[in-house]
C-alpha angles and dihedrals in degrees: 000000000000097000150323118248112226108178105300092341125093113203110201142029094333097055141057124266108294127210119206105196143152142105114316089231130025111247105166138341096248093056092046092051092046093054095041093048094048095047093043091054093052093045092050091051091053096044093249129138119241133207120181115226128194136139127232091200129021099200096174103061117153094236135036086235093058116115114250107189140254097303130246101295098047091036094055090049089055093047091049089052092051091048093051099038100043098027096224130128116260133218128195140168127259121200103177132044092237091058094061102077098049092042091051089059088068109020124068091206130038112206123210108212116237093244090055100042094116097047102120099196092050093048092048093048091049092049093048091061091068090228121127111274122211112199114200110210110240118249086237097048129100111234093241091055094062086077088073091058090049090050090057092057092042090054087071088061090252110129095172092110131149125187123208129201110209104165136280128255111259109181121309122344092350137110128190128193113228106204091203089070091066091061093043094049091047089060087074088070093238123117113268121218128194119219100212099186098044091047090063094040122121104214110222088355092137095051104248093023142030127265136202136230094224092177090070097047101083093039090056093049096047091053098039092053085069088063089064093231111182096228146011135202119223133167112218122178130179097234122353114218132172089254094058118094111260090358091163093056101051131090122227112256091230091055091049091051094050092051096055096038089055088076092065089206142013111338090210093050092049092049092047090053092046095050097032090222136109117275119252095015093132102036123027 
């Protein structure tokens, strides 16, 4: 498969590099529009596609005291506002089969959380909407086993499937990213995405919440761009504070902007010129 069309964005071999970015959890509409507008402007200037990502409910927080989000009704209203105001496609998580149909009326992409990537009823319900479905590979799952999750969605005659690598559990409170998994997952024929922020996350590393090894984030991205992956996840936020949800696992918006602007042009074009080879020949 050359790519999956998501609104005006093509994720895969046929399209430019795509950034999937936004707050992990929706907090308010103004913040969501601020982040989406800022990131969309930078991506447009660099010839990259952009999909806004945010969750209306984070049902897998470390602690019972962790904030979860505004809920499905308020959350979908916020996502619709971002979609209309900024004009970009939107992606959000679904946790229950009955959430899929109403969410698909607003979101371009339904995301299956990593912890739920084997839940058959959820995968079938998501596929039956006809929307694009992004399956995040579970931290516990071998890369070759993600094909079974994709087959469940494909059984609904929906081939608009994306697969995301987000790290693998390596002992306690630690994730590692096995680069071999990118090649293995690509053998399914579906576009493979790399979740840069989750791959350097330390689950439960802050006690009652997760933390992030920010020092590794840019190093990962600089090297992984050479793999010609079609898309990346990133979590930018204007100003992280302790009161913000998942504050320890977000990247400052200014830092995000500096990283991408450092290319002074299309990242894919620069890498193609540097390697003298077609883009997305290894991972599609």
